[in-house]
Every structure is written in C-alpha cells, then in structure tokens.
N, C-alpha and C positions, 0 to 999 in steps of 0.2 A: 140293744146293748145298754144304753143309758149313759148319762153324762159321766159318772164316776168310772165306769168301765172304760170308756173312750179315753179318759185321762190317766188310766193305769192306777187308779186309786181303789181302795176297798169298796166293793159294790154295795155294801150295806150302809154306807154313809147316807146322810140325808141333809137337805138344805134347811137351815134355820131362817125361816121367812120373817121372823121378828127382829133379827139382829141387823144392825146398821152401824156405820162408822161412829155415829154419835154416842153409841152405848159401849164401844169397845174399850175405851180407857178404863172406865170403872170396872168392867167385867174381867178384863185380861191383864191389865198392867198394874192396877193398884190392888189386885187380889180381892176385890169386892164382888159385886155383881151376882151372877147366878150361883145358887148354892149347889146345883148339880155338877158344877165344874170342880172336881176334886183332885184331878190328876194333871200334872204338867204334860203328860203324853196325850191327853184328850184333845181332839181337833173338832172345830165347828166350822161349817162352810156357809157363806152367805154371799149374795150378789150386791155390788155397789157400783156407783158411777165415779170414775176417775176423771175429773175435769181440770187436771193440772196442765195438760198439753193444749195444743191448738184445737183439737177435736175431742169432745167427751167420749169416753170408752166405758162400755159395760164389762165388768170384770167379776170373776169368781175368786173370793178370798178364802184362804185356809188360816184359821186363827186358833190360838191356844194361849195358855199362860206363858208370857214372855216369848211368844212366837207369832210371826205374821209372814204370810207368803201369798202373793198373787199367783194363783194356779193357772188361770186361763183368761183370755179375752173372748167375749162372746159377741159375734157379729150380728147384733140386733139391727133392725131398721133404724137408720140414722135419725130420721124425723121423730121416731118414737123416743129415742134416747134424749134428743134435744128438748122434747116436750117435758121430760122428767127434770132436766136441768132448769128449764125456764120456770117450772113450777116451784122451784126453791125460793123464789123471791130474792130480796136483797140479803146478801150474806157477807161475812167478813172476808177480807183478802185471803186469810190463811185457811178458810173453810172451802175446800174444793173437792171433797169426797162426800158423796151423798148416798142416802138409801134409795132404793128403787120405789116406784109408784105402783099402783094396782094394774095399770096398763102393761108395764113391763113384766110384772109378776105373772099375769095371765099368759103373756106371750111366751115366757120362759117355760111355764108348765106345759104349754101346748106344743112347743117346738124344740126344747132343749133337754129337759129332765130325762125323758125316755128316748132320746135321739138315737138313731142308728147311723146317721150321716154326720161325720165329724167336720164337714166343710165350714160350719159356723162356729166351731169351737177351736180356738187357737191356743195351744198350750204355751205357757210362759216358762222358759227354762230358768231354774233357780241358779243364781250366781253367788257363790259363797266366797267371802274374802279369804285369800290364801296367805294369811299372816301379813305383817307390815313390811318385812324385809328392810332394805335400805331406804333411808329417808329421802335421798336425792338432794339433801341440803349440804352446804359447806360446813366444815368445822369452824369453830370460833377463830382459830388462827389463820383461816383462809379468807376472812373478810378483810379487805384492804381499805375500804372507804371509812371515813369518820361517820359514826352513827349518832344522830341527835336523839337523846333520850326523852321520854315522856312519862311522867308519873300519873297513873290513873287512880281514881278513888278506889280504896280497898276496904275490906271489912264489911260487917253486916249493915244493912240499910233497910229503910221502909220507903218504898217508892210508889208514887201514884203514876198514872199514865202520863200526866204532864211532866213529871220528873224524868221519866225515861226519854221523852221527846227532847227535853233540854239537854240531857246527858249525851245523847247520840249527836246532837248538833254541836255541842261545845267541843267534843273531841273528834268530830267528823267520823264517827263510827258508822259502819255499814249496817243498816237495818232495812230490808227490802220493802217494809211497809212504811216506816217513819222517815228514813233517810237513804233512799236507794242509790244516791250518787255519792255517798260517803266514801272515804278513801283513807283508811288508817294505815300508816307505813310500817308494816312489820319487817323485821330483819331476822328471820329464823335461822338458827344454826343447830347442827347435830352435836349432842354432847358425847357421842361415842359409846353410849351404854346400851343402845338398842331399845331404850324405853322412854327417853325424854328428849325434848328439844327446848331451846331457850330463845326467847325473843329479845334481841339486844336493845330494841327500842324501849320496851317496858321493864326489862330486867327480870321477866317472869320465866321460870322453868315450868314446862307443861308435861303432863303425861301424854304420850302418843296414843295410848289406848284409853282405858277408863273402866268404870264399873257398870255392871248390868243394872237393869231397872229395879228399883226398890222404893220403899217409902222413905220420906225425909228422915224419920227417926233411924231407920236401918242404915241409911246412907251415912249418918253421923257416926254410927258405931263402926261402919266399914272404914271410914276415914281414920278413926282412932286406931283400928287394927293396922291400917296401912302405915301409920306413923310409928306404932310399936314395932312393926317389922322392919322399919327403916327402908322403905321403898326407894330404890335407886341410890341408897346410901344417905338418905335424909329423913328427918323425923319432924319436919315443920310444914307438911303439906296441908292445904286448906281449900275450902270452896272458893272459886273465883267470885269477884264482885260482878255486878251487871256489866260495868264498863270493861272489865278485864275479859270476860267471856265474849263480849261483842267485838273486842279488839282482834279476835281471830276470824271474824266473819269476812268473807270475800265477796266481791261483786259478781264473780263468775263461778259457776258450778264446777266442781271436780268430783268425780266418782259419785254423782248424784247429790252432793252436798256443797254448800258455800263455805268450803273449808279446804285448807292446803292439803294435798294428797299425802303428806307425811303422817297425817292423823288417821286413826281408825274411823270407819264409817259405822261402827257398831254402836255408837253413842249419839244418835241423831239429835236428841234434845237433852240438855243438862240442867241440873239444879244450879242456881246462883245464890250467893249469900244475900238474898233480899226477899222480903215479904212485900206483898202488895198492900197499899193503902187504898181502900179500907179493909181488904181481907184477901187471903189467898197467897200462893207462892209464885214467884217469878222464875221463868226458865229462859234459856236461849236455845232456839231451834235452828240447827244448821241445815236441816233438810229443806225447810221452807223459808229460811233466811230472815228471821226476825225474833224479837223477844215476845213472849206471851205469858199469860198468867193462867193458873188453874185453881179452882176452889180447893181450900184446905181439907175438904172432905174426901178428896181422892188424890192425895199427895204422892204420886209416883213419878219417878224420873230416873235418868241415867246420871252418872257422875264422871267428870274429868277434873282432876285437881291440879292446883298450881302451887308454887312457892316462889318467894323472892330469891333469885340467884344472886346472893350478896357479893359474890366474886365478880359479877358482871354489871352491877348497878352502882 
C-alpha cells in the first residue's frame, strides 16, 4: 500500500529527503527557496525530529507556502531516534526540531515508505481553530480593583542581545530563554467589538487576531491599509515594540502558546518594531516563548498590531 495510501493522501506523493526544518523558513514562509514551488497548493513531505516534549518523536510533515501540518508520528526504534538527537551537538534553546540522519533515512526507506502495516504509522488529526468566539474576559466596567499602570518603551528601536536581556529584566517580562520567572501583570478587558482587547496596565489595545505571514515590507503596507480602513474604528494602529509584545507573554501555555486564550493562535511569531544590532529583524515567538532574531535576507513573519487606548491610559 505505501505510506501515503495508509494516510489517505495522494499515492503519487514523494518524500523530499533533502528538506529539513532548517530550510523551511526561507523556502515556504519568506517565499524564497526552491524555484519549483510555484503554487500555494503544492505540498512537500519530509521527516523531522520533534524534540520539544519529554521524548523525541519522528514525524512526517506536510509543508507548503504558508502551510504546515504534522501528518503522522512514525514509531521508529527509540534508540535510533535518540542517536539522531544526540548527533545534533550543542543547539540553542529554541532549536528543538531537527532533520533526520542517514540511519533513520535508511530505516524509513526499508520499513515505512512502502509499508503495508500501519502499526508504526500514527496519523495526527488536524485541529483547526474554529473562530475566536467570546474572549472570556470582563468588560472594562466590570473591573473593580484599582489598576497600577506601567508605561513600556514604544516606537522603533535598534536592540542588541544584551539590550533585550536588560529590557526583560527591567520590566520583569516573561521570556522563557532570558527571564523564565518573569511575571508581567496584565489586566485584559474585552472591548465588546469582537476584534480587540485592552490591557489596562499598559493602556494598549490589541488585535485579537492578526495578519498572515509576509515580508516586512508587505506587513508595512498591510498596516497602512488597516489604518486606512479604520480597523475596529481606529486609524492609529502600529507595530508593537519589543517590550510591548513581550508584555503579552505568559509563563504557562494556553492552546499550545504562551499567550492568553483570548488571542488567536494563527500568529505564532510576530514582527516587533525593532531591528537587531548588528543586523536582522527581531520577533516575539509565543509558541516557543521568547524573542528571537532572523536575518534580514529572509524577513518573513506574522503581524499583531496595537495602539494606545487613550481613553484608558
């Protein structure tokens, strides 16, 4: 039968043995990469190691432009998977997805690709977010306690790694790499428009959803359109600063992100209004719980904009 038939996928699909997590950002998210990927509907399949949990897992990924889905977990010998992980050497905290080695590649070709037995192939059911619905937050008039406000740095900035460390410590912001015990005291309220919430502590109004992945330049144009259209009745939306974006970071995961569940999970890492010194763009990643930077040669990211809610600050 074969792997793809057992997973109810098109049987003429093939595995891209050269693809790995390291290459996916430039290939699929910044619209660079392989010239043969010309359609948003095209899908590429590859194996990778997911080492974010207690035990590393061998998985099959389905990837496309602005599309990513783990299709199945493959029950390979645990010692073989562990050897692949051990062979990665020293890696950064936020790098926990790896390409496979030659040993796993050979085992997969011999035991999985043309398999007739599905016992080692565990399909992963896709879970799509069914709209945001109610925020679960109180309205501003329902907050009875006195709120102490905090003014965070706003506007564009050039930040080094050391600057980010100082920033998260100064405001006790949560960054699971730099300051995992941080505890910024949000008081989020629902604005009653189904699209925004406001943090009474910072005075910032936030989009509950956001914008799909695109280049930094395209994101700027999208922000301009958002303001021209008067999103949620306002035309002064902007990129959050590093501190502002990190102020939403939580210590515990909700819906697979370190973010209050009133927000959409469709924007896992967002642009902030900061460039890296000496080069690159800064992002805040709610899935992995930290700020990170990426080279300016592949500037792709999601957007979630904010504005100062002057009636609340």
